[in-house]
mmCIF file as Biopython writes it, N, C-alpha, C and O atoms, coordinates in Angstrom:
data_model
#
loop_
_atom_site.group_PDB
_atom_site.id
_atom_site.type_symbol
_atom_site.label_atom_id
_atom_site.label_alt_id
_atom_site.label_comp_id
_atom_site.label_asym_id
_atom_site.label_entity_id
_atom_site.label_seq_id
_atom_site.pdbx_PDB_ins_code
_atom_site.Cartn_x
_atom_site.Cartn_y
_atom_site.Cartn_z
_atom_site.occupancy
_atom_site.B_iso_or_equiv
_atom_site.auth_seq_id
_atom_site.auth_asym_id
_atom_site.pdbx_PDB_model_num
ATOM 1   N N  . MET A ? 1  ? 0.962  -1.268 0.104   1.0 0.0 1  A 1 
ATOM 2   C CA . MET A ? 1  ? 0.028  0.059  0.065   1.0 0.0 1  A 1 
ATOM 3   C C  . MET A ? 1  ? 1.063  1.198  0.184   1.0 0.0 1  A 1 
ATOM 4   O O  . MET A ? 1  ? 2.063  1.311  0.893   1.0 0.0 1  A 1 
ATOM 5   N N  . ARG A ? 2  ? 0.466  2.057  -0.797  1.0 0.0 2  A 1 
ATOM 6   C CA . ARG A ? 2  ? 1.163  3.220  -1.051  1.0 0.0 2  A 1 
ATOM 7   C C  . ARG A ? 2  ? 0.619  4.606  -0.107  1.0 0.0 2  A 1 
ATOM 8   O O  . ARG A ? 2  ? -0.497 5.102  -0.259  1.0 0.0 2  A 1 
ATOM 9   N N  . SER A ? 3  ? 1.560  5.066  0.803   1.0 0.0 3  A 1 
ATOM 10  C CA . SER A ? 3  ? 1.257  6.211  1.486   1.0 0.0 3  A 1 
ATOM 11  C C  . SER A ? 3  ? 1.719  7.584  0.965   1.0 0.0 3  A 1 
ATOM 12  O O  . SER A ? 3  ? 2.926  7.751  0.794   1.0 0.0 3  A 1 
ATOM 13  N N  . ARG A ? 4  ? 0.838  8.598  0.694   1.0 0.0 4  A 1 
ATOM 14  C CA . ARG A ? 4  ? 1.505  9.961  0.455   1.0 0.0 4  A 1 
ATOM 15  C C  . ARG A ? 4  ? 1.486  11.085 1.476   1.0 0.0 4  A 1 
ATOM 16  O O  . ARG A ? 4  ? 0.595  11.178 2.320   1.0 0.0 4  A 1 
ATOM 17  N N  . HIS A ? 5  ? 2.418  11.867 1.380   1.0 0.0 5  A 1 
ATOM 18  C CA . HIS A ? 5  ? 2.322  12.717 2.386   1.0 0.0 5  A 1 
ATOM 19  C C  . HIS A ? 5  ? 2.586  14.145 1.576   1.0 0.0 5  A 1 
ATOM 20  O O  . HIS A ? 5  ? 3.509  14.396 0.801   1.0 0.0 5  A 1 
ATOM 21  N N  . TYR A ? 6  ? 1.552  14.954 1.973   1.0 0.0 6  A 1 
ATOM 22  C CA . TYR A ? 6  ? 1.692  16.396 1.501   1.0 0.0 6  A 1 
ATOM 23  C C  . TYR A ? 6  ? 1.732  17.408 2.276   1.0 0.0 6  A 1 
ATOM 24  O O  . TYR A ? 6  ? 1.670  17.195 3.487   1.0 0.0 6  A 1 
ATOM 25  N N  . LEU A ? 7  ? 1.843  18.737 1.795   1.0 0.0 7  A 1 
ATOM 26  C CA . LEU A ? 7  ? 1.625  19.974 2.648   1.0 0.0 7  A 1 
ATOM 27  C C  . LEU A ? 7  ? 0.375  20.573 2.063   1.0 0.0 7  A 1 
ATOM 28  O O  . LEU A ? 7  ? 0.017  20.532 0.886   1.0 0.0 7  A 1 
ATOM 29  N N  . THR A ? 8  ? -0.254 21.160 3.131   1.0 0.0 8  A 1 
ATOM 30  C CA . THR A ? 8  ? -1.467 22.058 2.562   1.0 0.0 8  A 1 
ATOM 31  C C  . THR A ? 8  ? -0.930 23.660 2.397   1.0 0.0 8  A 1 
ATOM 32  O O  . THR A ? 8  ? 0.178  24.001 2.812   1.0 0.0 8  A 1 
ATOM 33  N N  . ALA A ? 9  ? -1.644 24.370 1.892   1.0 0.0 9  A 1 
ATOM 34  C CA . ALA A ? 9  ? -1.255 25.797 1.865   1.0 0.0 9  A 1 
ATOM 35  C C  . ALA A ? 9  ? -1.092 26.497 3.258   1.0 0.0 9  A 1 
ATOM 36  O O  . ALA A ? 9  ? -0.238 27.336 3.544   1.0 0.0 9  A 1 
ATOM 37  N N  . ASP A ? 10 ? -2.095 25.983 4.090   1.0 0.0 10 A 1 
ATOM 38  C CA . ASP A ? 10 ? -2.039 26.471 5.531   1.0 0.0 10 A 1 
ATOM 39  C C  . ASP A ? 10 ? -0.900 26.493 6.190   1.0 0.0 10 A 1 
ATOM 40  O O  . ASP A ? 10 ? -0.673 27.399 6.993   1.0 0.0 10 A 1 
ATOM 41  N N  . CYS A ? 11 ? -0.043 25.532 5.959   1.0 0.0 11 A 1 
ATOM 42  C CA . CYS A ? 11 ? 1.396  25.457 6.650   1.0 0.0 11 A 1 
ATOM 43  C C  . CYS A ? 11 ? 2.381  26.352 5.911   1.0 0.0 11 A 1 
ATOM 44  O O  . CYS A ? 11 ? 3.480  26.552 6.430   1.0 0.0 11 A 1 
ATOM 45  N N  . LEU A ? 12 ? 2.062  26.931 4.689   1.0 0.0 12 A 1 
ATOM 46  C CA . LEU A ? 12 ? 3.144  27.544 4.152   1.0 0.0 12 A 1 
ATOM 47  C C  . LEU A ? 12 ? 3.440  28.928 4.736   1.0 0.0 12 A 1 
ATOM 48  O O  . LEU A ? 12 ? 2.479  29.560 5.175   1.0 0.0 12 A 1 
ATOM 49  N N  . ASP A ? 13 ? 4.597  29.440 4.788   1.0 0.0 13 A 1 
ATOM 50  C CA . ASP A ? 13 ? 4.672  30.901 5.524   1.0 0.0 13 A 1 
ATOM 51  C C  . ASP A ? 13 ? 4.321  31.886 4.226   1.0 0.0 13 A 1 
ATOM 52  O O  . ASP A ? 13 ? 4.405  31.496 3.062   1.0 0.0 13 A 1 
ATOM 53  N N  . ALA A ? 14 ? 3.979  33.011 4.556   1.0 0.0 14 A 1 
ATOM 54  C CA . ALA A ? 14 ? 3.646  34.011 3.773   1.0 0.0 14 A 1 
ATOM 55  C C  . ALA A ? 14 ? 4.721  34.649 2.926   1.0 0.0 14 A 1 
ATOM 56  O O  . ALA A ? 14 ? 5.772  35.003 3.460   1.0 0.0 14 A 1 
ATOM 57  N N  . PRO A ? 15 ? 4.518  34.809 1.675   1.0 0.0 15 A 1 
ATOM 58  C CA . PRO A ? 15 ? 5.857  34.977 1.132   1.0 0.0 15 A 1 
ATOM 59  C C  . PRO A ? 15 ? 6.699  36.122 1.369   1.0 0.0 15 A 1 
ATOM 60  O O  . PRO A ? 15 ? 7.873  36.229 1.013   1.0 0.0 15 A 1 
ATOM 61  N N  . CYS A ? 16 ? 6.025  36.955 1.986   1.0 0.0 16 A 1 
ATOM 62  C CA . CYS A ? 16 ? 7.005  38.104 2.430   1.0 0.0 16 A 1 
ATOM 63  C C  . CYS A ? 16 ? 7.737  37.676 3.766   1.0 0.0 16 A 1 
ATOM 64  O O  . CYS A ? 16 ? 8.593  38.420 4.244   1.0 0.0 16 A 1 
ATOM 65  N N  . GLU A ? 17 ? 7.409  36.506 4.353   1.0 0.0 17 A 1 
ATOM 66  C CA . GLU A ? 17 ? 8.121  36.132 5.747   1.0 0.0 17 A 1 
ATOM 67  C C  . GLU A ? 17 ? 8.953  34.975 5.143   1.0 0.0 17 A 1 
ATOM 68  O O  . GLU A ? 17 ? 9.504  34.291 6.005   1.0 0.0 17 A 1 
ATOM 69  N N  . SER A ? 18 ? 9.148  34.639 4.000   1.0 0.0 18 A 1 
ATOM 70  C CA . SER A ? 18 ? 10.083 33.211 3.622   1.0 0.0 18 A 1 
ATOM 71  C C  . SER A ? 18 ? 11.584 33.654 3.636   1.0 0.0 18 A 1 
ATOM 72  O O  . SER A ? 18 ? 12.048 34.793 3.591   1.0 0.0 18 A 1 
ATOM 73  N N  . ALA A ? 19 ? 12.213 32.450 3.711   1.0 0.0 19 A 1 
ATOM 74  C CA . ALA A ? 19 ? 13.717 32.486 4.092   1.0 0.0 19 A 1 
ATOM 75  C C  . ALA A ? 19 ? 14.453 33.421 2.957   1.0 0.0 19 A 1 
ATOM 76  O O  . ALA A ? 19 ? 15.451 34.099 3.197   1.0 0.0 19 A 1 
ATOM 77  N N  . TRP A ? 20 ? 13.788 33.345 1.665   1.0 0.0 20 A 1 
ATOM 78  C CA . TRP A ? 20 ? 14.379 34.049 0.351   1.0 0.0 20 A 1 
ATOM 79  C C  . TRP A ? 20 ? 14.318 35.526 0.933   1.0 0.0 20 A 1 
ATOM 80  O O  . TRP A ? 20 ? 15.335 36.196 1.113   1.0 0.0 20 A 1 
ATOM 81  N N  . MET A ? 21 ? 13.033 35.973 1.210   1.0 0.0 21 A 1 
ATOM 82  C CA . MET A ? 21 ? 12.969 37.328 1.541   1.0 0.0 21 A 1 
ATOM 83  C C  . MET A ? 21 ? 13.967 37.958 2.429   1.0 0.0 21 A 1 
ATOM 84  O O  . MET A ? 21 ? 14.630 38.966 2.188   1.0 0.0 21 A 1 
ATOM 85  N N  . SER A ? 22 ? 13.982 37.139 3.608   1.0 0.0 22 A 1 
ATOM 86  C CA . SER A ? 22 ? 14.723 37.528 4.657   1.0 0.0 22 A 1 
ATOM 87  C C  . SER A ? 22 ? 16.366 37.684 4.270   1.0 0.0 22 A 1 
ATOM 88  O O  . SER A ? 22 ? 17.077 38.570 4.745   1.0 0.0 22 A 1 
ATOM 89  N N  . LEU A ? 23 ? 16.794 36.734 3.391   1.0 0.0 23 A 1 
ATOM 90  C CA . LEU A ? 23 ? 18.077 36.962 2.660   1.0 0.0 23 A 1 
ATOM 91  C C  . LEU A ? 23 ? 18.384 38.113 1.847   1.0 0.0 23 A 1 
ATOM 92  O O  . LEU A ? 23 ? 19.439 38.743 1.926   1.0 0.0 23 A 1 
ATOM 93  N N  . TYR A ? 24 ? 17.359 38.386 1.003   1.0 0.0 24 A 1 
ATOM 94  C CA . TYR A ? 24 ? 17.243 39.418 0.022   1.0 0.0 24 A 1 
ATOM 95  C C  . TYR A ? 24 ? 17.142 40.676 0.793   1.0 0.0 24 A 1 
ATOM 96  O O  . TYR A ? 24 ? 17.909 41.593 0.503   1.0 0.0 24 A 1 
ATOM 97  N N  . LEU A ? 25 ? 16.386 40.801 1.627   1.0 0.0 25 A 1 
ATOM 98  C CA . LEU A ? 25 ? 15.953 42.152 2.286   1.0 0.0 25 A 1 
ATOM 99  C C  . LEU A ? 25 ? 17.215 42.496 3.289   1.0 0.0 25 A 1 
ATOM 100 O O  . LEU A ? 25 ? 17.815 43.571 3.250   1.0 0.0 25 A 1 
ATOM 101 N N  . SER A ? 26 ? 17.525 41.422 4.191   1.0 0.0 26 A 1 
ATOM 102 C CA . SER A ? 26 ? 18.534 41.693 5.523   1.0 0.0 26 A 1 
ATOM 103 C C  . SER A ? 26 ? 19.753 40.960 5.377   1.0 0.0 26 A 1 
ATOM 104 O O  . SER A ? 26 ? 20.646 41.225 6.182   1.0 0.0 26 A 1 
ATOM 105 N N  . GLY A ? 27 ? 19.995 39.956 4.373   1.0 0.0 27 A 1 
ATOM 106 C CA . GLY A ? 27 ? 20.936 38.892 4.715   1.0 0.0 27 A 1 
ATOM 107 C C  . GLY A ? 27 ? 22.163 39.735 4.397   1.0 0.0 27 A 1 
ATOM 108 O O  . GLY A ? 27 ? 21.972 40.869 3.958   1.0 0.0 27 A 1 
ATOM 109 N N  . SER A ? 28 ? 23.429 39.282 4.578   1.0 0.0 28 A 1 
ATOM 110 C CA . SER A ? 28 ? 24.856 39.860 4.330   1.0 0.0 28 A 1 
ATOM 111 C C  . SER A ? 28 ? 25.040 39.378 2.757   1.0 0.0 28 A 1 
ATOM 112 O O  . SER A ? 28 ? 24.449 38.420 2.258   1.0 0.0 28 A 1 
ATOM 113 N N  . ASP A ? 29 ? 25.994 40.251 2.074   1.0 0.0 29 A 1 
ATOM 114 C CA . ASP A ? 29 ? 26.215 40.113 0.695   1.0 0.0 29 A 1 
ATOM 115 C C  . ASP A ? 29 ? 27.236 38.687 0.584   1.0 0.0 29 A 1 
ATOM 116 O O  . ASP A ? 29 ? 27.367 38.062 -0.468  1.0 0.0 29 A 1 
ATOM 117 N N  . LYS A ? 30 ? 27.808 38.377 1.667   1.0 0.0 30 A 1 
ATOM 118 C CA . LYS A ? 30 ? 28.601 37.075 1.718   1.0 0.0 30 A 1 
ATOM 119 C C  . LYS A ? 30 ? 27.443 35.723 1.510   1.0 0.0 30 A 1 
ATOM 120 O O  . LYS A ? 30 ? 27.456 34.834 0.659   1.0 0.0 30 A 1 
ATOM 121 N N  . ASN A ? 31 ? 26.571 35.948 2.526   1.0 0.0 31 A 1 
ATOM 122 C CA . ASN A ? 31 ? 25.289 34.894 2.422   1.0 0.0 31 A 1 
ATOM 123 C C  . ASN A ? 31 ? 24.640 35.062 1.105   1.0 0.0 31 A 1 
ATOM 124 O O  . ASN A ? 31 ? 24.353 34.056 0.456   1.0 0.0 31 A 1 
ATOM 125 N N  . PHE A ? 32 ? 24.444 35.958 0.763   1.0 0.0 32 A 1 
ATOM 126 C CA . PHE A ? 32 ? 23.644 36.127 -0.623  1.0 0.0 32 A 1 
ATOM 127 C C  . PHE A ? 32 ? 24.347 35.302 -1.591  1.0 0.0 32 A 1 
ATOM 128 O O  . PHE A ? 32 ? 23.807 34.364 -2.176  1.0 0.0 32 A 1 
ATOM 129 N N  . LEU A ? 33 ? 25.818 35.734 -1.792  1.0 0.0 33 A 1 
ATOM 130 C CA . LEU A ? 33 ? 26.756 35.107 -2.733  1.0 0.0 33 A 1 
ATOM 131 C C  . LEU A ? 33 ? 26.813 33.534 -2.659  1.0 0.0 33 A 1 
ATOM 132 O O  . LEU A ? 33 ? 26.818 32.801 -3.648  1.0 0.0 33 A 1 
ATOM 133 N N  . ASN A ? 34 ? 26.856 33.125 -1.361  1.0 0.0 34 A 1 
ATOM 134 C CA . ASN A ? 34 ? 26.905 31.604 -1.078  1.0 0.0 34 A 1 
ATOM 135 C C  . ASN A ? 34 ? 25.634 30.876 -1.456  1.0 0.0 34 A 1 
ATOM 136 O O  . ASN A ? 34 ? 25.697 29.735 -1.916  1.0 0.0 34 A 1 
ATOM 137 N N  . VAL A ? 35 ? 24.358 31.568 -1.259  1.0 0.0 35 A 1 
ATOM 138 C CA . VAL A ? 35 ? 23.119 30.884 -1.586  1.0 0.0 35 A 1 
ATOM 139 C C  . VAL A ? 35 ? 23.040 31.130 -3.038  1.0 0.0 35 A 1 
ATOM 140 O O  . VAL A ? 35 ? 22.902 30.064 -3.637  1.0 0.0 35 A 1 
ATOM 141 N N  . THR A ? 36 ? 23.076 32.052 -3.736  1.0 0.0 36 A 1 
ATOM 142 C CA . THR A ? 36 ? 22.707 32.046 -5.120  1.0 0.0 36 A 1 
ATOM 143 C C  . THR A ? 36 ? 23.722 31.888 -6.212  1.0 0.0 36 A 1 
ATOM 144 O O  . THR A ? 36 ? 23.361 31.633 -7.361  1.0 0.0 36 A 1 
ATOM 145 N N  . GLY A ? 37 ? 25.099 32.045 -5.853  1.0 0.0 37 A 1 
ATOM 146 C CA . GLY A ? 37 ? 26.258 31.802 -6.763  1.0 0.0 37 A 1 
ATOM 147 C C  . GLY A ? 37 ? 26.284 33.404 -7.249  1.0 0.0 37 A 1 
ATOM 148 O O  . GLY A ? 37 ? 27.132 33.681 -8.097  1.0 0.0 37 A 1 
ATOM 149 N N  . LEU A ? 38 ? 25.476 34.398 -6.803  1.0 0.0 38 A 1 
ATOM 150 C CA . LEU A ? 38 ? 25.833 35.647 -7.460  1.0 0.0 38 A 1 
ATOM 151 C C  . LEU A ? 38 ? 25.935 36.873 -6.657  1.0 0.0 38 A 1 
ATOM 152 O O  . LEU A ? 38 ? 25.488 36.817 -5.511  1.0 0.0 38 A 1 
ATOM 153 N N  . THR A ? 39 ? 26.440 37.945 -7.065  1.0 0.0 39 A 1 
ATOM 154 C CA . THR A ? 39 ? 26.660 38.950 -6.563  1.0 0.0 39 A 1 
ATOM 155 C C  . THR A ? 39 ? 25.312 39.642 -6.266  1.0 0.0 39 A 1 
ATOM 156 O O  . THR A ? 39 ? 24.359 39.123 -6.847  1.0 0.0 39 A 1 
ATOM 157 N N  . ARG A ? 40 ? 25.048 40.649 -5.524  1.0 0.0 40 A 1 
ATOM 158 C CA . ARG A ? 40 ? 23.808 41.404 -5.474  1.0 0.0 40 A 1 
ATOM 159 C C  . ARG A ? 40 ? 23.790 42.307 -6.848  1.0 0.0 40 A 1 
ATOM 160 O O  . ARG A ? 40 ? 22.728 42.560 -7.418  1.0 0.0 40 A 1 
ATOM 161 N N  . ALA A ? 41 ? 24.756 42.657 -7.211  1.0 0.0 41 A 1 
ATOM 162 C CA . ALA A ? 41 ? 24.697 43.751 -8.446  1.0 0.0 41 A 1 
ATOM 163 C C  . ALA A ? 41 ? 24.382 42.623 -9.661  1.0 0.0 41 A 1 
ATOM 164 O O  . ALA A ? 41 ? 23.708 43.019 -10.612 1.0 0.0 41 A 1 
ATOM 165 N N  . SER A ? 42 ? 24.765 41.490 -9.653  1.0 0.0 42 A 1 
ATOM 166 C CA . SER A ? 42 ? 24.526 40.409 -10.759 1.0 0.0 42 A 1 
ATOM 167 C C  . SER A ? 42 ? 23.172 39.975 -10.825 1.0 0.0 42 A 1 
ATOM 168 O O  . SER A ? 42 ? 22.526 39.850 -11.865 1.0 0.0 42 A 1 
ATOM 169 N N  . PHE A ? 43 ? 22.713 39.718 -9.504  1.0 0.0 43 A 1 
ATOM 170 C CA . PHE A ? 43 ? 21.184 39.325 -9.294  1.0 0.0 43 A 1 
ATOM 171 C C  . PHE A ? 43 ? 20.348 40.452 -9.764  1.0 0.0 43 A 1 
ATOM 172 O O  . PHE A ? 43 ? 19.303 40.215 -10.371 1.0 0.0 43 A 1 
ATOM 173 N N  . HIS A ? 44 ? 20.732 41.643 -9.529  1.0 0.0 44 A 1 
ATOM 174 C CA . HIS A ? 44 ? 19.807 42.885 -9.817  1.0 0.0 44 A 1 
ATOM 175 C C  . HIS A ? 44 ? 20.004 43.053 -11.445 1.0 0.0 44 A 1 
ATOM 176 O O  . HIS A ? 44 ? 18.958 43.366 -12.012 1.0 0.0 44 A 1 
ATOM 177 N N  . GLN A ? 45 ? 20.847 42.941 -12.070 1.0 0.0 45 A 1 
ATOM 178 C CA . GLN A ? 45 ? 21.098 42.864 -13.402 1.0 0.0 45 A 1 
ATOM 179 C C  . GLN A ? 45 ? 20.190 41.809 -14.079 1.0 0.0 45 A 1 
ATOM 180 O O  . GLN A ? 45 ? 19.325 42.149 -14.887 1.0 0.0 45 A 1 
ATOM 181 N N  . LEU A ? 46 ? 20.382 40.670 -13.771 1.0 0.0 46 A 1 
ATOM 182 C CA . LEU A ? 46 ? 19.327 39.629 -14.311 1.0 0.0 46 A 1 
ATOM 183 C C  . LEU A ? 46 ? 17.656 39.742 -13.924 1.0 0.0 46 A 1 
ATOM 184 O O  . LEU A ? 46 ? 16.712 39.415 -14.644 1.0 0.0 46 A 1 
ATOM 185 N N  . LEU A ? 47 ? 17.616 40.341 -12.489 1.0 0.0 47 A 1 
ATOM 186 C CA . LEU A ? 47 ? 16.253 40.647 -12.361 1.0 0.0 47 A 1 
ATOM 187 C C  . LEU A ? 47 ? 15.747 41.738 -13.441 1.0 0.0 47 A 1 
ATOM 188 O O  . LEU A ? 47 ? 14.693 41.574 -14.056 1.0 0.0 47 A 1 
ATOM 189 N N  . SER A ? 48 ? 16.390 42.608 -13.582 1.0 0.0 48 A 1 
ATOM 190 C CA . SER A ? 48 ? 15.687 43.734 -14.661 1.0 0.0 48 A 1 
ATOM 191 C C  . SER A ? 48 ? 15.661 43.119 -15.924 1.0 0.0 48 A 1 
ATOM 192 O O  . SER A ? 48 ? 14.697 43.431 -16.622 1.0 0.0 48 A 1 
ATOM 193 N N  . ARG A ? 49 ? 16.538 42.256 -16.438 1.0 0.0 49 A 1 
ATOM 194 C CA . ARG A ? 49 ? 16.254 41.561 -17.594 1.0 0.0 49 A 1 
ATOM 195 C C  . ARG A ? 49 ? 15.012 40.752 -17.679 1.0 0.0 49 A 1 
ATOM 196 O O  . ARG A ? 49 ? 14.339 40.830 -18.707 1.0 0.0 49 A 1 
ATOM 197 N N  . PHE A ? 50 ? 14.594 39.882 -16.573 1.0 0.0 50 A 1 
ATOM 198 C CA . PHE A ? 50 ? 13.439 39.008 -16.799 1.0 0.0 50 A 1 
ATOM 199 C C  . PHE A ? 50 ? 12.175 39.559 -16.013 1.0 0.0 50 A 1 
ATOM 200 O O  . PHE A ? 50 ? 11.175 38.853 -15.890 1.0 0.0 50 A 1 
ATOM 201 N N  . ALA A ? 51 ? 12.256 41.012 -15.415 1.0 0.0 51 A 1 
ATOM 202 C CA . ALA A ? 51 ? 11.105 41.378 -14.722 1.0 0.0 51 A 1 
ATOM 203 C C  . ALA A ? 51 ? 9.994  41.475 -15.539 1.0 0.0 51 A 1 
ATOM 204 O O  . ALA A ? 51 ? 8.857  41.191 -15.160 1.0 0.0 51 A 1 
ATOM 205 N N  . GLY A ? 52 ? 10.290 41.878 -16.686 1.0 0.0 52 A 1 
ATOM 206 C CA . GLY A ? 52 ? 9.148  42.118 -17.607 1.0 0.0 52 A 1 
ATOM 207 C C  . GLY A ? 52 ? 8.249  40.726 -17.882 1.0 0.0 52 A 1 
ATOM 208 O O  . GLY A ? 52 ? 7.065  40.795 -18.211 1.0 0.0 52 A 1 
ATOM 209 N N  . PHE A ? 53 ? 8.866  39.625 -17.729 1.0 0.0 53 A 1 
ATOM 210 C CA . PHE A ? 53 ? 7.975  38.376 -18.071 1.0 0.0 53 A 1 
ATOM 211 C C  . PHE A ? 53 ? 7.214  38.156 -16.705 1.0 0.0 53 A 1 
ATOM 212 O O  . PHE A ? 53 ? 6.190  37.477 -16.782 1.0 0.0 53 A 1 
ATOM 213 N N  . TYR A ? 54 ? 7.569  38.627 -15.496 1.0 0.0 54 A 1 
ATOM 214 C CA . TYR A ? 54 ? 6.957  38.342 -13.981 1.0 0.0 54 A 1 
ATOM 215 C C  . TYR A ? 54 ? 6.059  39.645 -13.694 1.0 0.0 54 A 1 
ATOM 216 O O  . TYR A ? 54 ? 5.560  39.674 -12.569 1.0 0.0 54 A 1 
ATOM 217 N N  . ALA A ? 55 ? 5.821  40.573 -14.425 1.0 0.0 55 A 1 
ATOM 218 C CA . ALA A ? 55 ? 5.201  41.593 -13.836 1.0 0.0 55 A 1 
ATOM 219 C C  . ALA A ? 55 ? 3.715  41.413 -13.702 1.0 0.0 55 A 1 
ATOM 220 O O  . ALA A ? 55 ? 3.028  40.938 -14.606 1.0 0.0 55 A 1 
ATOM 221 N N  . THR A ? 56 ? 3.271  41.785 -12.609 1.0 0.0 56 A 1 
ATOM 222 C CA . THR A ? 56 ? 1.748  41.429 -12.590 1.0 0.0 56 A 1 
ATOM 223 C C  . THR A ? 56 ? 1.070  42.686 -12.835 1.0 0.0 56 A 1 
ATOM 224 O O  . THR A ? 56 ? -0.159 42.726 -12.879 1.0 0.0 56 A 1 
#
């Protein structure tokens, strides 16, 4: 018999409270580089290129 485990939306953090937002808004540049492999300047350059595809 197969057992399935899953998460419901109720247990997820609000997007503004996610680990990514914490790193993005207040993490050190060294931590940002270690997590993404990009400097903040490089990340923002990529973000500006792709932002048009994700604008709401």
